[in-house]
VOKEZA-714445 format. One record per residue (C-alpha): x negated, y, z negated; residue number from 0. Coordinates in steps of 0.5 Angstrom, whole numbers. Layout:
BEGIN
+-------+-------+-------+-----+
|     u |     v |     w |   k |
+-------+-------+-------+-----+
|     X |     Y |     Z | NUM |
...
+-------+-------+-------+-----+
***
This chain:
BEGIN
+-------+-------+-------+-----+
|     u |     v |     w |   k |
+-------+-------+-------+-----+
|     0 |     0 |     0 |   0 |
|    -2 |     8 |     1 |   1 |
|    -6 |    12 |    -4 |   2 |
|    -4 |    19 |    -3 |   3 |
|    -7 |    25 |    -6 |   4 |
|    -3 |    31 |    -7 |   5 |
|    -5 |    38 |    -7 |   6 |
|     0 |    43 |   -10 |   7 |
|     1 |    50 |   -13 |   8 |
|     5 |    54 |   -19 |   9 |
|    10 |    57 |   -15 |  10 |
|    17 |    55 |   -18 |  11 |
|    21 |    50 |   -15 |  12 |
|    16 |    47 |   -11 |  13 |
|    13 |    42 |   -16 |  14 |
|    19 |    38 |   -17 |  15 |
|    20 |    35 |   -10 |  16 |
|    13 |    34 |   -10 |  17 |
|    13 |    30 |   -16 |  18 |
|    19 |    26 |   -13 |  19 |
|    15 |    24 |    -7 |  20 |
|     9 |    21 |   -11 |  21 |
|    15 |    18 |   -15 |  22 |
|    17 |    14 |    -9 |  23 |
|    10 |    12 |    -7 |  24 |
|     9 |     9 |   -13 |  25 |
|    15 |     6 |   -13 |  26 |
|    14 |     3 |    -6 |  27 |
|     7 |     0 |   -10 |  28 |
|     2 |     5 |    -8 |  29 |
|    -2 |    10 |   -12 |  30 |
|    -2 |    18 |   -12 |  31 |
|    -6 |    23 |   -16 |  32 |
|    -6 |    31 |   -16 |  33 |
|    -9 |    37 |   -15 |  34 |
|    -6 |    43 |   -19 |  35 |
|    -6 |    49 |   -22 |  36 |
|    -7 |    50 |   -30 |  37 |
|     0 |    51 |   -31 |  38 |
|     2 |    45 |   -28 |  39 |
|    -2 |    40 |   -32 |  40 |
|     3 |    38 |   -37 |  41 |
|     8 |    37 |   -33 |  42 |
|     5 |    33 |   -27 |  43 |
|     2 |    28 |   -34 |  44 |
|     9 |    28 |   -37 |  45 |
|    11 |    25 |   -30 |  46 |
|     6 |    19 |   -30 |  47 |
|     1 |    22 |   -25 |  48 |
|    -7 |    23 |   -26 |  49 |
|    -8 |    30 |   -25 |  50 |
|   -15 |    35 |   -23 |  51 |
|   -15 |    42 |   -24 |  52 |
|   -17 |    46 |   -18 |  53 |
|   -25 |    47 |   -20 |  54 |
|   -25 |    54 |   -16 |  55 |
|   -18 |    55 |   -13 |  56 |
|   -15 |    62 |   -15 |  57 |
|   -11 |    60 |   -21 |  58 |
|    -3 |    62 |   -21 |  59 |
|     3 |    63 |   -26 |  60 |
|     9 |    63 |   -23 |  61 |
|    12 |    66 |   -29 |  62 |
|     7 |    72 |   -30 |  63 |
|    11 |    79 |   -30 |  64 |
|    10 |    84 |   -24 |  65 |
|    13 |    88 |   -19 |  66 |
|    16 |    86 |   -13 |  67 |
|     9 |    88 |    -9 |  68 |
|     5 |    86 |   -15 |  69 |
|     9 |    79 |   -15 |  70 |
|     9 |    78 |    -7 |  71 |
|     1 |    80 |    -7 |  72 |
|    -1 |    75 |   -12 |  73 |
|     3 |    70 |    -8 |  74 |
|     0 |    72 |    -2 |  75 |
|    -7 |    71 |    -5 |  76 |
|    -6 |    64 |    -7 |  77 |
|    -3 |    62 |    -1 |  78 |
|    -8 |    64 |     3 |  79 |
|   -14 |    62 |    -1 |  80 |
|   -19 |    57 |     3 |  81 |
|   -22 |    55 |    -4 |  82 |
|   -16 |    50 |    -6 |  83 |
|   -18 |    47 |     1 |  84 |
|   -25 |    47 |    -1 |  85 |
|   -23 |    43 |    -7 |  86 |
|   -19 |    38 |    -4 |  87 |
|   -24 |    36 |     1 |  88 |
|   -29 |    35 |    -5 |  89 |
|   -24 |    31 |    -9 |  90 |
|   -22 |    27 |    -3 |  91 |
|   -30 |    26 |    -1 |  92 |
|   -31 |    24 |    -8 |  93 |
|   -25 |    19 |    -9 |  94 |
|   -22 |    18 |    -1 |  95 |
|   -15 |    16 |    -1 |  96 |
|   -10 |    15 |     6 |  97 |
|    -7 |    21 |     6 |  98 |
|    -7 |    28 |     4 |  99 |
|     0 |    31 |     2 | 100 |
|    -2 |    39 |     2 | 101 |
|     4 |    43 |    -1 | 102 |
|     6 |    48 |     5 | 103 |
|     5 |    54 |     2 | 104 |
|    -2 |    53 |     1 | 105 |
|    -4 |    55 |     9 | 106 |
|   -11 |    57 |     7 | 107 |
|   -12 |    49 |     4 | 108 |
|    -9 |    47 |    10 | 109 |
|   -14 |    51 |    15 | 110 |
|   -20 |    48 |    11 | 111 |
|   -17 |    41 |    10 | 112 |
|   -15 |    41 |    18 | 113 |
|   -22 |    43 |    20 | 114 |
|   -25 |    38 |    16 | 115 |
|   -21 |    32 |    19 | 116 |
|   -18 |    29 |    13 | 117 |
|   -11 |    26 |    14 | 118 |
|    -6 |    31 |    12 | 119 |
|     1 |    31 |    12 | 120 |
|     4 |    38 |    10 | 121 |
|    10 |    37 |     5 | 122 |
|    15 |    42 |     7 | 123 |
|    20 |    43 |     1 | 124 |
|    24 |    49 |     3 | 125 |
|    27 |    51 |    10 | 126 |
|    23 |    51 |    16 | 127 |
|    27 |    56 |    19 | 128 |
|    25 |    61 |    13 | 129 |
|    18 |    60 |    14 | 130 |
|    19 |    61 |    22 | 131 |
|    22 |    68 |    20 | 132 |
|    18 |    70 |    14 | 133 |
|    11 |    69 |    18 | 134 |
|    13 |    75 |    22 | 135 |
|    15 |    79 |    16 | 136 |
|    12 |    82 |    10 | 137 |
|     9 |    75 |     7 | 138 |
|     6 |    73 |    13 | 139 |
|     3 |    80 |    14 | 140 |
|     0 |    80 |     7 | 141 |
|    -3 |    73 |     9 | 142 |
|    -6 |    75 |    15 | 143 |
|    -9 |    81 |    12 | 144 |
|   -12 |    76 |     7 | 145 |
|   -15 |    72 |    13 | 146 |
|   -11 |    66 |    15 | 147 |
|    -7 |    66 |    21 | 148 |
|     0 |    62 |    17 | 149 |
|     3 |    60 |    23 | 150 |
|    -3 |    56 |    26 | 151 |
|    -4 |    53 |    19 | 152 |
|     2 |    50 |    18 | 153 |
|     3 |    48 |    26 | 154 |
|    -3 |    45 |    25 | 155 |
|    -2 |    38 |    22 | 156 |
|     1 |    33 |    26 | 157 |
|     7 |    31 |    21 | 158 |
|    10 |    35 |    17 | 159 |
|    15 |    32 |    13 | 160 |
|    21 |    37 |    11 | 161 |
|    25 |    35 |     5 | 162 |
|    31 |    39 |     5 | 163 |
|    39 |    40 |     6 | 164 |
|    39 |    38 |    13 | 165 |
|    45 |    42 |    13 | 166 |
|    42 |    49 |    11 | 167 |
|    37 |    49 |    17 | 168 |
|    37 |    52 |    24 | 169 |
|    33 |    48 |    30 | 170 |
|    29 |    43 |    28 | 171 |
|    26 |    41 |    35 | 172 |
|    19 |    39 |    36 | 173 |
|    12 |    41 |    32 | 174 |
|    12 |    34 |    28 | 175 |
|    18 |    37 |    24 | 176 |
|    20 |    30 |    20 | 177 |
|    27 |    31 |    16 | 178 |
|    28 |    26 |    11 | 179 |
|    33 |    30 |     7 | 180 |
|    33 |    33 |     0 | 181 |
|    29 |    29 |    -6 | 182 |
|    34 |    32 |   -10 | 183 |
|    39 |    27 |    -8 | 184 |
|    35 |    21 |   -10 | 185 |
|    39 |    18 |   -16 | 186 |
|    45 |    23 |   -15 | 187 |
|    52 |    21 |   -17 | 188 |
|    58 |    24 |   -15 | 189 |
|    60 |    30 |   -20 | 190 |
|    66 |    28 |   -24 | 191 |
|    67 |    33 |   -29 | 192 |
|    73 |    32 |   -34 | 193 |
|    74 |    39 |   -36 | 194 |
|    71 |    46 |   -32 | 195 |
|    63 |    47 |   -33 | 196 |
|    59 |    51 |   -31 | 197 |
|    52 |    51 |   -30 | 198 |
|    48 |    57 |   -30 | 199 |
|    40 |    56 |   -28 | 200 |
|    35 |    62 |   -25 | 201 |
|    29 |    61 |   -22 | 202 |
|    23 |    59 |   -26 | 203 |
|    19 |    64 |   -23 | 204 |
|    19 |    71 |   -24 | 205 |
|    23 |    76 |   -19 | 206 |
|    24 |    82 |   -21 | 207 |
|    30 |    84 |   -24 | 208 |
|    32 |    77 |   -25 | 209 |
|    33 |    78 |   -33 | 210 |
|    38 |    84 |   -31 | 211 |
|    42 |    80 |   -26 | 212 |
|    43 |    74 |   -31 | 213 |
|    46 |    79 |   -36 | 214 |
|    51 |    81 |   -31 | 215 |
|    53 |    73 |   -30 | 216 |
|    53 |    73 |   -37 | 217 |
|    58 |    79 |   -37 | 218 |
|    62 |    76 |   -32 | 219 |
|    63 |    69 |   -35 | 220 |
|    66 |    72 |   -42 | 221 |
|    72 |    69 |   -44 | 222 |
|    72 |    65 |   -38 | 223 |
|    77 |    58 |   -39 | 224 |
|    70 |    53 |   -38 | 225 |
|    64 |    50 |   -42 | 226 |
|    59 |    55 |   -39 | 227 |
|    51 |    52 |   -40 | 228 |
|    46 |    58 |   -38 | 229 |
|    38 |    56 |   -38 | 230 |
|    34 |    61 |   -38 | 231 |
|    27 |    58 |   -36 | 232 |
|    20 |    60 |   -37 | 233 |
|    22 |    66 |   -34 | 234 |
|    26 |    69 |   -38 | 235 |
|    26 |    71 |   -45 | 236 |
|    33 |    70 |   -49 | 237 |
|    32 |    75 |   -54 | 238 |
|    35 |    81 |   -53 | 239 |
|    40 |    78 |   -48 | 240 |
|    48 |    79 |   -50 | 241 |
|    51 |    73 |   -50 | 242 |
|    58 |    73 |   -50 | 243 |
|    63 |    68 |   -55 | 244 |
|    63 |    61 |   -53 | 245 |
|    57 |    61 |   -47 | 246 |
|    51 |    56 |   -49 | 247 |
|    44 |    58 |   -48 | 248 |
|    38 |    54 |   -48 | 249 |
|    31 |    55 |   -46 | 250 |
|    31 |    48 |   -42 | 251 |
|    36 |    43 |   -40 | 252 |
|    36 |    36 |   -36 | 253 |
|    39 |    38 |   -29 | 254 |
|    40 |    30 |   -28 | 255 |
|    44 |    29 |   -34 | 256 |
|    48 |    36 |   -33 | 257 |
|    50 |    36 |   -26 | 258 |
|    55 |    29 |   -26 | 259 |
|    59 |    33 |   -31 | 260 |
|    59 |    40 |   -28 | 261 |
|    64 |    44 |   -23 | 262 |
|    60 |    50 |   -20 | 263 |
|    53 |    52 |   -21 | 264 |
|    51 |    59 |   -21 | 265 |
|    43 |    60 |   -18 | 266 |
|    38 |    64 |   -16 | 267 |
|    38 |    61 |    -9 | 268 |
|    31 |    56 |   -10 | 269 |
|    32 |    50 |    -6 | 270 |
|    31 |    46 |   -11 | 271 |
|    38 |    47 |   -15 | 272 |
|    42 |    48 |    -9 | 273 |
|    40 |    42 |    -6 | 274 |
|    41 |    38 |   -13 | 275 |
|    48 |    41 |   -14 | 276 |
|    50 |    40 |    -7 | 277 |
|    47 |    32 |    -8 | 278 |
|    52 |    32 |   -13 | 279 |
|    57 |    34 |    -9 | 280 |
|    58 |    41 |   -13 | 281 |
|    60 |    48 |   -10 | 282 |
|    54 |    54 |   -11 | 283 |
|    54 |    61 |   -12 | 284 |
|    48 |    64 |   -10 | 285 |
|    45 |    70 |   -12 | 286 |
|    39 |    71 |    -9 | 287 |
|    34 |    74 |   -14 | 288 |
|    27 |    75 |   -10 | 289 |
|    28 |    78 |    -3 | 290 |
|    22 |    75 |     1 | 291 |
|    23 |    68 |     0 | 292 |
|    28 |    63 |     2 | 293 |
|    33 |    65 |    -3 | 294 |
|    37 |    70 |     2 | 295 |
|    36 |    65 |     7 | 296 |
|    39 |    59 |     3 | 297 |
|    45 |    64 |     0 | 298 |
|    47 |    65 |     7 | 299 |
|    47 |    59 |     9 | 300 |
|    50 |    56 |     4 | 301 |
|    56 |    60 |     6 | 302 |
|    55 |    59 |    13 | 303 |
|    57 |    51 |    12 | 304 |
|    63 |    53 |     6 | 305 |
|    59 |    50 |     1 | 306 |
|    59 |    56 |    -4 | 307 |
|    59 |    63 |    -4 | 308 |
|    53 |    69 |    -4 | 309 |
|    54 |    75 |    -7 | 310 |
|    48 |    81 |    -7 | 311 |
|    44 |    80 |   -13 | 312 |
|    45 |    87 |   -16 | 313 |
|    53 |    84 |   -15 | 314 |
|    57 |    87 |   -21 | 315 |
|    60 |    82 |   -26 | 316 |
|    67 |    83 |   -23 | 317 |
|    65 |    81 |   -16 | 318 |
|    61 |    75 |   -20 | 319 |
|    68 |    73 |   -24 | 320 |
|    72 |    74 |   -18 | 321 |
|    67 |    68 |   -14 | 322 |
|    67 |    64 |   -20 | 323 |
|    75 |    64 |   -20 | 324 |
|    75 |    62 |   -13 | 325 |
|    70 |    57 |   -13 | 326 |
|    73 |    53 |   -19 | 327 |
|    79 |    51 |   -16 | 328 |
|    80 |    45 |   -11 | 329 |
|    79 |    49 |    -5 | 330 |
|    75 |    48 |     2 | 331 |
|    68 |    49 |    -1 | 332 |
|    69 |    44 |    -6 | 333 |
|    71 |    39 |    -1 | 334 |
|    65 |    41 |     3 | 335 |
|    61 |    41 |    -2 | 336 |
|    63 |    34 |    -4 | 337 |
|    62 |    31 |     2 | 338 |
|    55 |    34 |     4 | 339 |
|    53 |    30 |    -3 | 340 |
|    56 |    23 |     0 | 341 |
|    52 |    25 |     6 | 342 |
|    45 |    27 |     3 | 343 |
|    45 |    21 |    -2 | 344 |
|    46 |    17 |     4 | 345 |
|    40 |    19 |     7 | 346 |
|    35 |    16 |     2 | 347 |
|    29 |    20 |     3 | 348 |
|    25 |    16 |    -2 | 349 |
|    25 |    11 |     3 | 350 |
|    25 |    15 |     9 | 351 |
|    19 |    19 |     6 | 352 |
|    15 |    12 |     3 | 353 |
|    16 |    10 |    11 | 354 |
|    13 |    16 |    15 | 355 |
|     6 |    17 |    10 | 356 |
|     5 |     9 |    12 | 357 |
|     5 |    12 |    19 | 358 |
|     1 |    17 |    18 | 359 |
|    -4 |    13 |    14 | 360 |
|    -4 |     8 |    19 | 361 |
|    -5 |    13 |    25 | 362 |
|   -11 |    17 |    22 | 363 |
|   -17 |    19 |    24 | 364 |
|   -23 |    18 |    20 | 365 |
|   -25 |    24 |    17 | 366 |
|   -31 |    29 |    20 | 367 |
+-------+-------+-------+-----+
***
């Protein structure tokens, strides 16, 4: 069976799908290990995988505060960092593996490892159609200014495994794209709440204005006839939030346990939370928090396929409450989400991703 080296970085919701791919490899009899940011060590080790911290790559903490400009520049520097690629090459030469799976955000590492002839597969954990547009936008411009042609780097691997909800995508033809479906569908079941339950989950990474957005959501849900669970994650300090009576607030919650009894998910539009909700057949209300990420694209796609609704990040409590009231009833969005969940679970992305990695290993050329 195959051995796989995963290269990731702390960018918020990108780690869980990588861990799920690694779990699928191990469950199929293979081996998996990680190169990662320091802030990711505990989560990777808790999942049962060996992890080495990048010796020379630029460290990044997705929860560190900052303005929109400073957060975006910090992300761009981490994405373009060729040091991550040099660390991957050194780790591969110390302990060769059949395949190197590199997070698609690490465009500098993709450039370095492809040039070194490593057997590289890119892991695309959010909309490819978003990347196609974003490369011509502000974030892509910043990466180019740092000396990396992100478009060329993303297109370079012969295989790109896309673990996203296909219904949210645009055209996926060409460029070695292999769409297996969201890893969040593995183990998901149809949500069957016995009473109205709302899960509010925003980003685990910092987004300017996200705390204020959460407060508006809390204000909107005051007095609602539903159980409300709010998870603040590491990026929002719950101290100082005005929490209405009857709303439960926790730093963290196991979404795999909460989703099967949830009626509605309110989220920032990160692919991971959105995909997990849809895999359980739950409609979503999306308020994209970070305008330069995939969140606005996911919000628009959710509304387009009628799996929920999208509101601006500065939506007022009255507009949020009206959308929540609409989505809690058995309307078209709930029917669409339930049918979508059934299709996503039937894709069996864990089996597909292992098959593709085996194909990549079998076709790999000896490294330079």
